[in-house]
Backbone bond lengths (Angstrom), bond angles and torsions (degrees), N, CA, C in turn:
res aa  C-N    CA-C-N  psi(-1)  N-CA   C-N-CA  omega(-1)  CA-C   N-CA-C  phi
1 M - - - 1.460 - - 1.530 109.98 -
2 D 1.328 115.66 130.71 1.461 121.52 176.79 1.537 107.63 -86.18
3 F 1.330 116.27 92.78 1.463 119.45 -174.52 1.527 112.63 -72.52
4 D 1.314 118.02 -26.65 1.462 119.57 175.50 1.528 109.73 -63.13
5 R 1.317 115.84 -45.62 1.479 119.45 178.35 1.531 110.24 -64.79
6 M 1.332 116.78 -40.78 1.468 119.42 179.40 1.517 111.19 -60.36
7 T 1.332 116.62 -41.53 1.465 120.35 177.41 1.528 110.52 -60.03
8 D 1.314 116.71 -46.01 1.460 120.89 -179.01 1.525 111.35 -60.50
9 V 1.329 116.16 -44.74 1.464 120.95 -177.88 1.527 110.64 -66.75
10 M 1.320 117.50 -48.43 1.460 120.49 -177.31 1.526 110.63 -65.06
11 R 1.325 117.30 -39.58 1.464 120.96 178.73 1.529 110.50 -62.34
12 R 1.344 116.49 -47.82 1.466 119.67 -178.08 1.524 111.27 -63.55
13 L 1.329 117.15 -43.51 1.471 120.17 -179.47 1.520 111.07 -64.36
14 A 1.325 117.39 -38.31 1.464 120.58 178.42 1.522 110.80 -63.38
15 L 1.323 116.52 -42.66 1.471 120.31 178.84 1.528 111.55 -65.76
16 E 1.327 116.34 -42.05 1.473 119.88 178.88 1.527 110.77 -65.37
17 A 1.335 116.24 -41.24 1.465 119.98 177.33 1.528 110.27 -64.00
18 G 1.331 116.15 -38.99 1.452 120.10 177.78 1.518 112.78 -60.31
19 D 1.331 116.06 -37.54 1.469 119.87 176.49 1.527 110.89 -62.60
20 R 1.328 116.46 -44.13 1.470 120.30 179.06 1.536 110.69 -61.77
21 I 1.310 114.96 -44.13 1.460 120.36 -178.99 1.520 110.65 -61.92
22 M 1.332 117.42 -44.74 1.458 120.59 -176.62 1.528 112.30 -69.78
23 E 1.326 117.57 -27.71 1.469 119.51 174.83 1.517 110.01 -60.95
24 I 1.322 116.48 -42.88 1.464 121.11 -178.98 1.533 110.15 -75.92
25 Y 1.306 116.45 -39.86 1.473 121.87 179.67 1.526 111.03 -60.48
26 S 1.321 116.19 -34.06 1.464 120.98 -176.91 1.527 112.70 -83.91
27 A 1.320 117.61 -7.92 1.470 120.92 179.82 1.527 109.89 -71.61
28 P 1.335 116.91 155.28 1.475 119.68 -179.49 1.524 112.62 -59.63
29 D 1.323 117.53 -31.90 1.456 120.45 -178.45 1.523 108.71 -155.96
30 F 1.330 116.13 156.22 1.461 120.83 174.73 1.522 108.03 -151.36
31 E 1.337 114.38 153.01 1.463 120.48 -176.45 1.530 110.52 -79.29
32 V 1.303 115.64 139.77 1.458 122.08 174.85 1.526 107.79 -120.43
33 R 1.325 116.51 123.33 1.460 121.49 178.83 1.527 109.46 -115.19
34 A 1.316 115.49 164.00 1.477 120.98 178.16 1.526 108.60 -105.07
35 K 1.345 115.50 132.98 1.455 121.03 174.86 1.530 109.15 -80.76
36 S 1.317 116.09 179.20 1.466 120.81 -176.83 1.527 112.49 -61.39
37 D 1.340 116.86 -26.55 1.462 120.03 178.86 1.536 111.98 -93.82
38 S 1.335 115.43 12.37 1.463 123.71 178.19 1.526 114.35 75.15
39 S 1.339 117.90 0.15 1.458 119.73 176.84 1.534 109.59 -76.88
40 P 1.327 117.92 151.47 1.455 120.09 -176.37 1.525 113.04 -78.99
41 V 1.315 116.21 151.06 1.457 122.52 174.25 1.525 108.30 -142.11
42 T 1.316 116.50 144.03 1.452 122.03 -179.23 1.519 109.96 -128.37
43 A 1.343 115.12 173.10 1.465 120.13 175.90 1.521 110.84 -61.41
44 A 1.326 116.98 -26.66 1.471 120.25 -179.90 1.532 110.20 -67.76
45 D 1.358 117.23 -42.12 1.462 120.32 175.88 1.528 110.33 -56.31
46 E 1.323 114.75 -47.41 1.459 119.99 -173.57 1.521 112.88 -71.45
47 A 1.332 116.47 -39.01 1.474 119.66 178.76 1.520 110.89 -67.14
48 A 1.324 117.06 -42.75 1.461 120.55 179.39 1.524 110.72 -66.18
49 D 1.321 116.46 -39.70 1.454 120.31 -179.83 1.517 111.10 -63.09
50 A 1.328 116.87 -45.66 1.464 120.21 -178.70 1.532 110.57 -61.19
51 L 1.312 117.11 -42.91 1.466 121.32 -179.41 1.530 111.05 -63.53
52 I 1.337 116.56 -47.90 1.459 119.97 -175.91 1.526 110.76 -69.28
53 A 1.337 117.06 -43.95 1.457 119.74 -178.08 1.521 111.45 -61.38
54 E 1.324 115.92 -42.43 1.471 119.73 178.54 1.519 111.07 -63.81
55 G 1.330 116.49 -43.25 1.463 120.48 -178.39 1.519 112.68 -65.91
56 L 1.325 117.08 -40.44 1.466 120.55 -179.88 1.528 110.89 -70.77
57 A 1.334 116.75 -39.17 1.463 119.99 179.44 1.521 110.96 -64.40
58 E 1.318 116.11 -34.98 1.462 120.40 179.24 1.525 111.26 -72.33
59 A 1.335 116.86 -40.56 1.463 120.98 -175.84 1.519 112.72 -80.49
60 F 1.343 116.34 -35.53 1.474 121.16 -174.08 1.533 110.23 -134.26
61 P 1.329 117.25 64.07 1.466 119.92 -174.23 1.534 113.62 -63.65
62 Q 1.330 116.50 -19.85 1.462 119.87 -177.38 1.516 113.71 -85.29
63 I 1.336 118.28 -8.49 1.466 121.54 -175.26 1.535 109.09 -102.47
64 P 1.331 117.90 125.98 1.474 119.97 177.26 1.523 110.87 -58.25
65 L 1.329 115.23 147.10 1.467 121.57 -178.98 1.526 109.46 -118.92
66 V 1.327 115.73 132.14 1.458 123.08 172.65 1.519 106.96 -119.33
67 T 1.326 117.19 126.72 1.460 119.85 179.32 1.519 110.09 -139.36
68 E 1.316 115.52 141.33 1.474 120.23 -175.53 1.512 112.61 -54.60
69 E 1.324 117.19 -42.02 1.453 120.22 -170.97 1.515 114.32 -83.03
70 Q 1.328 118.11 0.81 1.469 120.35 177.78 1.536 108.40 -121.42
71 S 1.330 114.78 94.86 1.470 119.91 -173.08 1.527 112.15 -62.79
72 D 1.323 117.49 -22.94 1.472 118.98 -179.90 1.530 111.74 -71.77
73 T 1.326 117.73 -8.41 1.483 120.45 176.40 1.529 111.56 -92.26
74 H 1.325 118.07 -6.55 1.463 121.20 -171.49 1.523 113.44 -84.23
75 G 1.328 117.67 -10.70 1.452 120.29 -178.72 1.514 114.07 -94.45
76 Q 1.323 117.20 4.38 1.454 120.88 -178.24 1.526 111.46 -71.45
77 S 1.318 114.99 151.66 1.465 121.52 172.33 1.520 106.85 -116.08
78 V 1.335 115.69 98.95 1.469 121.45 -172.25 1.518 110.16 -139.50
79 G 1.310 115.94 151.39 1.464 121.22 175.49 1.503 112.40 -113.22
80 T 1.350 115.98 -22.03 1.453 122.75 177.43 1.524 107.91 -123.99
81 F 1.339 116.36 121.00 1.462 119.01 -171.97 1.528 109.96 -168.49
82 L 1.307 115.35 163.99 1.455 123.61 169.50 1.524 107.75 -95.38
83 I 1.324 117.51 141.11 1.467 119.90 -178.28 1.524 109.45 -137.50
84 V 1.336 115.71 137.81 1.460 121.76 -168.29 1.530 111.14 -134.36
85 D 1.310 115.49 134.04 1.465 122.16 161.59 1.515 105.03 -119.44
86 P 1.335 117.90 102.45 1.459 120.26 -172.67 1.516 114.10 -66.93
87 L 1.345 116.55 -25.03 1.455 120.95 176.91 1.523 107.75 -148.78
88 D 1.312 115.85 91.99 1.456 122.01 -179.75 1.523 108.10 -89.06
89 G 1.336 115.80 126.23 1.459 119.44 -175.08 1.513 111.19 96.01
90 T 1.335 116.23 42.85 1.475 119.53 -179.35 1.528 110.90 -60.02
91 K 1.350 116.85 -34.47 1.477 118.93 177.37 1.522 110.80 -61.86
92 E 1.341 116.76 -39.01 1.462 120.36 177.71 1.529 110.07 -66.37
93 F 1.336 115.84 -38.27 1.461 121.72 178.38 1.529 110.19 -62.73
94 V 1.332 115.46 -49.33 1.468 120.52 -177.11 1.531 110.81 -62.04
95 Q 1.325 116.94 -38.55 1.455 120.98 -179.51 1.525 112.57 -86.98
96 R 1.349 115.27 5.81 1.467 122.72 176.53 1.529 112.22 54.41
97 R 1.351 114.83 45.59 1.462 119.64 179.15 1.526 112.67 -98.06
98 G 1.320 117.71 -11.35 1.472 119.47 172.36 1.505 116.45 87.77
99 D 1.346 118.07 -15.52 1.465 121.08 -176.17 1.523 112.14 -85.56
100 F 1.309 117.27 55.39 1.462 120.85 177.51 1.517 109.15 -123.40
101 T 1.329 115.26 156.30 1.462 120.02 -173.34 1.520 111.77 -138.99
102 V 1.306 114.57 160.90 1.467 123.57 167.07 1.532 106.33 -102.73
103 N 1.313 116.68 126.36 1.473 121.87 -176.41 1.528 110.47 -120.81
104 I 1.333 115.63 124.85 1.474 121.55 174.35 1.516 107.38 -134.78
105 A 1.331 117.41 131.12 1.467 119.78 -178.42 1.520 111.33 -142.43
106 F 1.330 114.54 156.87 1.466 122.00 172.72 1.517 107.72 -117.39
107 V 1.329 114.73 123.97 1.461 122.30 179.04 1.520 108.82 -108.32
108 Q 1.310 117.01 131.10 1.469 121.36 177.08 1.523 108.82 -125.08
109 D 1.329 115.19 123.20 1.473 120.81 -179.83 1.525 111.57 50.67
110 G 1.327 115.93 42.12 1.455 121.56 175.45 1.504 116.05 84.30
111 V 1.335 118.05 -1.31 1.464 121.86 -176.77 1.536 109.57 -114.49
112 P 1.350 117.99 128.59 1.468 119.82 177.95 1.533 110.12 -76.64
113 L 1.326 115.76 100.91 1.458 120.92 -173.59 1.529 113.13 -84.96
114 R 1.324 116.73 -34.51 1.456 120.10 -175.81 1.527 108.94 -137.53
115 G 1.324 116.62 148.09 1.449 118.92 179.41 1.515 112.16 -165.69
116 V 1.337 114.13 160.08 1.460 121.57 173.72 1.518 108.24 -134.82
117 V 1.325 114.80 136.22 1.467 122.53 175.13 1.522 106.85 -126.28
118 Y 1.337 115.32 120.20 1.458 119.75 -178.61 1.522 108.31 -123.38
119 A 1.329 115.72 125.22 1.464 122.24 176.95 1.528 107.63 -108.17
120 P 1.335 118.07 90.02 1.469 119.53 -170.97 1.528 114.54 -63.95
121 A 1.330 117.85 -34.89 1.471 119.80 -179.82 1.527 111.45 -74.20
122 K 1.330 116.37 -23.22 1.462 121.12 179.78 1.532 111.86 -94.62
123 G 1.334 116.54 -13.46 1.455 120.24 -177.31 1.504 113.15 66.37
124 R 1.364 117.15 35.65 1.461 120.95 179.30 1.525 109.40 -121.96
125 L 1.327 114.76 134.61 1.464 122.18 -175.60 1.523 109.22 -133.85
126 F 1.334 115.90 119.31 1.455 122.44 -178.46 1.520 108.49 -122.49
127 Y 1.344 117.24 141.70 1.457 118.92 175.12 1.516 110.73 -164.30
128 T 1.331 113.55 168.18 1.466 120.36 174.96 1.519 109.22 -94.35
129 L 1.313 115.46 141.32 1.455 121.25 175.05 1.526 109.77 -79.94
130 G 1.320 115.86 176.96 1.457 120.30 179.79 1.513 113.70 -58.19
131 D 1.339 116.26 -30.56 1.464 119.85 -179.22 1.523 112.89 -89.35
132 G 1.336 116.82 2.18 1.456 120.78 175.45 1.511 114.65 98.63
133 R 1.339 118.46 -15.28 1.463 120.40 179.04 1.530 110.47 -68.77
134 A 1.324 115.86 147.04 1.458 120.89 -178.67 1.528 110.28 -96.53
135 V 1.337 115.04 143.71 1.458 121.71 177.98 1.515 109.77 -137.65
136 E 1.329 115.57 159.72 1.454 121.57 164.54 1.518 106.72 -113.23
137 E 1.323 116.18 124.83 1.459 120.49 178.28 1.514 109.41 -88.78
138 K 1.309 115.79 136.65 1.451 121.92 177.66 1.525 110.04 -88.85
139 G 1.333 116.65 137.48 1.454 120.89 -179.55 1.525 111.21 -80.05
140 P 1.351 116.29 176.20 1.459 126.68 0.90 1.528 111.90 -70.80
141 F 1.350 115.68 152.43 1.454 120.95 -172.36 1.529 111.81 -98.52
142 E 1.319 115.28 123.38 1.449 121.62 174.03 1.527 108.61 -97.68
143 K 1.325 116.76 137.63 1.466 120.14 -174.20 1.523 112.80 -60.71
144 D 1.321 116.84 -42.79 1.466 120.34 -170.76 1.518 113.86 -107.99
145 Q 1.331 117.01 5.48 1.458 119.21 -178.58 1.516 109.70 -144.68
146 P 1.342 117.74 104.71 1.461 119.81 -179.39 1.524 111.36 -60.16
147 G 1.329 114.38 145.33 1.447 120.57 174.91 1.520 111.06 -89.13
148 E 1.314 116.52 -151.26 1.461 120.88 -179.10 1.529 110.30 -65.24
149 Q 1.308 116.19 123.62 1.470 122.34 -179.37 1.526 107.98 -105.41
150 V 1.330 116.03 112.03 1.473 121.46 -177.30 1.526 108.67 -99.04
151 P 1.334 118.37 117.21 1.456 119.74 177.86 1.531 110.96 -59.02
152 I 1.324 116.17 139.87 1.459 119.93 178.71 1.529 109.40 -118.96
153 T 1.307 115.73 150.63 1.458 120.81 179.53 1.516 109.22 -148.56
154 V 1.318 115.89 150.82 1.458 120.66 -178.32 1.528 110.41 -69.14
155 S 1.311 114.64 165.63 1.467 121.38 -178.16 1.527 111.45 -72.75
156 V 1.321 114.78 168.39 1.462 122.27 163.34 1.529 104.65 -103.03
157 P 1.326 117.94 96.67 1.468 120.41 -168.25 1.525 113.14 -68.24
158 D 1.306 114.93 149.30 1.457 122.47 170.03 1.532 106.43 -105.57
159 N 1.312 117.17 105.10 1.459 120.74 -174.88 1.533 113.01 -68.09
160 R 1.326 117.07 -6.29 1.469 119.99 173.95 1.526 111.00 -79.88
161 G 1.341 116.33 -13.52 1.466 120.20 179.66 1.516 109.26 -166.37
162 L 1.326 117.11 93.06 1.452 121.91 -173.95 1.532 112.13 -90.83
163 M 1.321 114.64 153.25 1.451 122.66 173.04 1.528 106.75 -98.20
164 V 1.327 116.82 119.98 1.458 121.79 -175.52 1.516 109.64 -115.62
165 V 1.332 116.99 141.23 1.451 121.42 171.34 1.521 107.53 -120.88
166 A 1.318 115.66 137.88 1.465 121.13 -178.56 1.527 109.22 -136.31
167 S 1.308 115.21 168.40 1.463 121.37 -176.03 1.510 111.39 -65.13
168 K 1.321 115.32 142.95 1.459 120.85 177.77 1.528 111.74 -82.78
169 S 1.336 116.08 -38.40 1.468 120.15 -175.14 1.516 113.80 -101.72
170 H 1.326 117.97 -10.59 1.462 119.93 -171.90 1.524 112.59 -128.46
171 R 1.305 117.75 28.39 1.470 120.27 177.12 1.522 109.64 -71.31
172 D 1.328 116.72 144.46 1.461 120.01 176.62 1.526 108.98 -143.42
173 Q 1.318 115.55 175.18 1.464 120.10 -176.30 1.513 111.87 -65.63
174 A 1.345 116.67 -36.44 1.465 119.74 -179.75 1.521 110.89 -61.64
175 T 1.331 116.77 -39.78 1.463 120.46 177.52 1.524 110.65 -65.37
176 D 1.325 115.85 -45.84 1.459 119.23 179.76 1.527 111.47 -62.05
177 D 1.335 116.63 -38.58 1.468 120.26 179.43 1.519 110.86 -64.93
178 Y 1.329 116.61 -38.63 1.458 120.07 -180.00 1.538 110.42 -68.40
179 I 1.313 116.53 -45.30 1.464 120.57 179.62 1.525 110.69 -60.69
180 A 1.334 116.21 -33.41 1.460 120.51 -178.61 1.526 112.94 -65.86
181 R 1.327 117.17 -11.61 1.460 120.96 179.00 1.529 111.71 -82.65
182 Y 1.317 117.29 -4.04 1.454 122.81 178.64 1.527 110.62 -109.43
183 A 1.315 116.00 159.54 1.462 121.09 169.12 1.519 106.94 -83.45
184 V 1.327 116.75 110.90 1.459 122.13 -172.40 1.527 109.64 -110.94
185 R 1.309 115.63 125.57 1.462 121.25 177.04 1.509 111.52 -85.52
186 D 1.347 115.11 -38.43 1.459 118.78 -178.97 1.529 107.95 -157.54
187 M 1.311 114.87 150.16 1.448 120.19 178.52 1.514 109.70 -134.74
188 T 1.327 115.98 135.98 1.450 120.83 178.79 1.513 109.40 -126.88
189 S 1.312 116.15 156.93 1.463 122.01 176.82 1.512 109.35 -112.12
190 A 1.301 115.64 141.73 1.470 120.51 177.85 1.517 108.40 -148.53
191 G 1.325 115.59 155.92 1.450 120.48 178.91 1.524 110.84 -99.51
192 S 1.318 114.40 163.91 1.467 123.61 171.30 1.531 112.59 56.46
193 S 1.325 115.70 -158.79 1.464 121.37 -177.39 1.527 112.79 -75.19
194 L 1.319 117.27 0.16 1.471 119.93 175.33 1.523 111.34 -56.83
195 K 1.334 116.78 -27.88 1.469 120.06 -179.41 1.522 110.77 -60.90
196 F 1.328 118.00 -41.01 1.465 120.96 176.62 1.525 110.29 -61.44
197 C 1.334 115.61 -41.49 1.462 120.05 -176.12 1.515 111.31 -68.77
198 L 1.331 118.08 -32.14 1.454 120.55 177.10 1.521 111.06 -67.27
199 V 1.328 116.68 -34.18 1.463 119.49 173.80 1.533 109.55 -71.50
200 A 1.318 116.56 -39.83 1.469 120.62 -177.74 1.522 111.66 -63.22
201 T 1.320 117.78 -34.04 1.468 120.97 -178.46 1.517 112.92 -88.02
202 G 1.348 117.17 -4.87 1.447 119.84 -177.11 1.515 113.86 85.50
203 E 1.340 117.41 4.66 1.463 120.58 177.26 1.532 111.55 -73.55
204 A 1.323 116.12 -17.53 1.459 122.48 173.11 1.522 107.63 -142.53
205 D 1.324 116.06 157.77 1.467 120.44 -179.41 1.530 112.56 -94.76
206 F 1.330 116.37 -36.30 1.452 116.81 178.14 1.525 112.33 -156.79
207 Y 1.338 114.02 160.15 1.459 123.72 -175.08 1.524 108.28 -138.81
208 P 1.337 117.75 103.92 1.457 120.37 175.76 1.526 110.16 -91.59
209 R 1.320 116.60 142.55 1.461 119.91 177.79 1.536 109.69 -131.34
210 L 1.309 115.14 109.05 1.459 122.14 177.99 1.513 108.12 -109.17
211 G 1.297 115.44 64.86 1.451 120.97 -177.85 1.515 109.53 -164.15
212 R 1.304 116.16 167.73 1.457 121.89 -176.59 1.525 110.83 -70.91
213 T 1.323 115.95 129.21 1.461 121.98 170.25 1.524 108.12 -139.46
214 M 1.299 115.25 164.22 1.463 121.62 176.64 1.528 108.07 -114.86
215 E 1.314 115.56 162.83 1.464 118.99 -175.99 1.521 112.91 -62.14
216 W 1.329 117.53 -31.19 1.475 118.00 178.71 1.522 111.43 -70.39
217 D 1.337 117.86 -18.95 1.464 120.74 175.68 1.525 111.63 -73.04
218 T 1.327 117.22 -27.87 1.466 120.28 -167.06 1.526 115.73 -116.63
219 A 1.332 118.79 -24.19 1.473 120.76 -167.60 1.531 112.46 -60.08
220 A 1.326 117.45 -45.78 1.478 119.15 -176.68 1.519 110.87 -67.91
221 G 1.332 117.19 -45.71 1.458 120.20 178.09 1.515 112.13 -63.56
222 D 1.333 115.82 -37.67 1.461 121.35 177.25 1.524 110.62 -63.03
223 A 1.341 117.27 -41.67 1.462 120.52 178.78 1.535 110.85 -62.74
224 V 1.325 115.97 -44.14 1.469 119.83 177.81 1.521 110.55 -62.09
225 L 1.332 116.27 -43.89 1.462 120.86 179.32 1.527 111.38 -60.23
226 R 1.317 116.79 -47.08 1.467 120.14 -179.99 1.526 110.14 -63.43
227 G 1.337 116.65 -37.72 1.470 120.43 178.95 1.524 112.62 -66.90
228 A 1.341 116.19 -18.02 1.464 121.10 178.16 1.519 111.51 -98.86
229 G 1.343 117.07 6.92 1.460 120.86 178.59 1.503 114.87 93.62
230 G 1.338 117.26 8.82 1.452 121.08 -178.56 1.507 113.58 -88.62
231 C 1.324 115.39 178.03 1.470 122.33 -176.00 1.522 110.19 -131.01
232 M 1.314 114.29 155.73 1.449 122.09 177.37 1.522 107.11 -139.17
233 V 1.333 118.06 122.95 1.467 121.32 -178.02 1.516 109.99 -135.75
234 R 1.328 114.42 161.20 1.454 120.72 173.35 1.526 108.76 -67.55
235 F 1.312 116.47 142.04 1.460 121.24 -178.11 1.529 112.00 -65.63
236 E 1.324 116.34 -43.87 1.465 121.16 -170.76 1.526 113.26 -62.72
237 D 1.333 116.47 -45.65 1.458 119.92 -170.84 1.528 113.98 -130.46
238 H 1.326 116.27 4.44 1.469 122.38 -179.11 1.535 111.86 60.08
239 A 1.322 116.57 25.89 1.465 121.81 176.45 1.529 109.13 -77.21
240 P 1.342 117.82 159.15 1.470 120.45 179.83 1.525 111.68 -55.83
241 F 1.311 116.24 144.36 1.461 123.26 -178.86 1.525 108.28 -94.84
242 T 1.315 116.55 123.84 1.467 120.68 -175.38 1.530 110.80 -122.67
243 Y 1.326 113.69 167.08 1.475 121.08 -177.30 1.521 110.44 -124.76
244 G 1.356 114.00 163.38 1.451 119.99 -173.92 1.522 111.69 90.59
245 K 1.332 116.13 22.87 1.465 120.91 -179.83 1.531 110.03 -74.58
246 P 1.340 118.34 158.14 1.467 120.60 179.93 1.530 111.37 -54.70
247 G 1.331 115.66 126.79 1.454 120.25 -179.52 1.514 114.76 72.41
248 F 1.351 116.28 -0.37 1.475 122.63 179.48 1.534 111.67 59.23
249 E 1.328 116.55 34.23 1.461 121.62 178.36 1.525 109.67 -98.39
250 N 1.327 115.83 137.93 1.456 122.01 -176.99 1.526 112.16 -94.15
251 P 1.334 116.70 150.55 1.461 120.41 163.50 1.527 109.37 -80.98
252 F 1.328 117.39 174.99 1.461 120.00 171.70 1.532 108.59 -60.91
253 F 1.325 116.49 155.42 1.478 118.77 -175.68 1.516 111.50 -150.11
254 I 1.332 113.69 169.71 1.471 122.22 171.73 1.528 107.11 -132.20
255 A 1.320 116.38 126.45 1.453 122.73 172.81 1.520 107.14 -108.43
256 Y 1.346 117.29 130.89 1.460 117.74 -169.77 1.525 112.13 -159.79
257 A 1.335 113.78 162.92 1.459 121.85 170.19 1.526 106.98 -79.65
258 P 1.338 118.40 140.23 1.475 121.02 -171.91 1.517 115.88 -55.43
259 G 1.328 118.52 -24.85 1.457 119.43 -178.17 1.512 115.19 -76.63
260 V 1.341 117.92 -9.16 1.456 120.43 178.80 1.528 109.67 -68.58
261 L 1.328 116.95 128.60 1.459 121.61 177.12 1.527 108.11 -86.18
262 L 1.339 115.02 99.36 1.466 120.04 -174.23 1.518 112.01 -69.56
263 V 1.320 114.24 140.61 1.465 121.14 176.03 1.516 108.70 -90.56
264 T 1.325 117.31 132.91 1.467 121.40 177.50 1.528 109.53 -70.79
265 P 1.320 118.39 130.37 1.472 120.26 -179.43 1.535 111.85 -58.35
């Protein structure tokens, strides 16, 4: 696999999808519909999905594609594949809070090796390079020419006072109860896969998720986190977190910098 080329393709498609999303986001109004699972979907989700799916199929026709907005891709049984959430954080998008992202990742043998997370309203772009290291690119962003790529790395946590990031739209009592078992210096809320990126850059030490997510929600952020030296484990037993699960549904998880002393549930 030519990972340098894959990085270039995924980065460009994420930026192009971000442009489509922001065109709709900037409009005076846009339609919001409910999918079969009652989650919201907009024209921005669909436009970004069509652009990314077409671009990936053209560049990597031999690699299976899984994408949130195409339910016919969800029944596949694959261990190596591309996975896409064209607009992660639709609730944030609808409420015009800005914490939404474009997620594209490549999973090989159950492990997210490469990924890009682009937050167009925040002007933040994170991805893995060809060698697997994670960077944040500084804007303005040119489609065909990367700008300054700043290497990112997870924190060296102080377990006497941890920095925690948690979901903005999906916080619950179980999550708060778990976080309360740690010595916490500060806690912030963020939407979408940005939470992984905040751990990857050292802006937070760990991110627990005790709620339903799908693999397209996490794979790109997980790849960036791993490329920055971070870890992702199952919440229940701290076992390795893998991809290609039946239906692409995730268990609860913890994303963290390795120095965090995890509490057993």
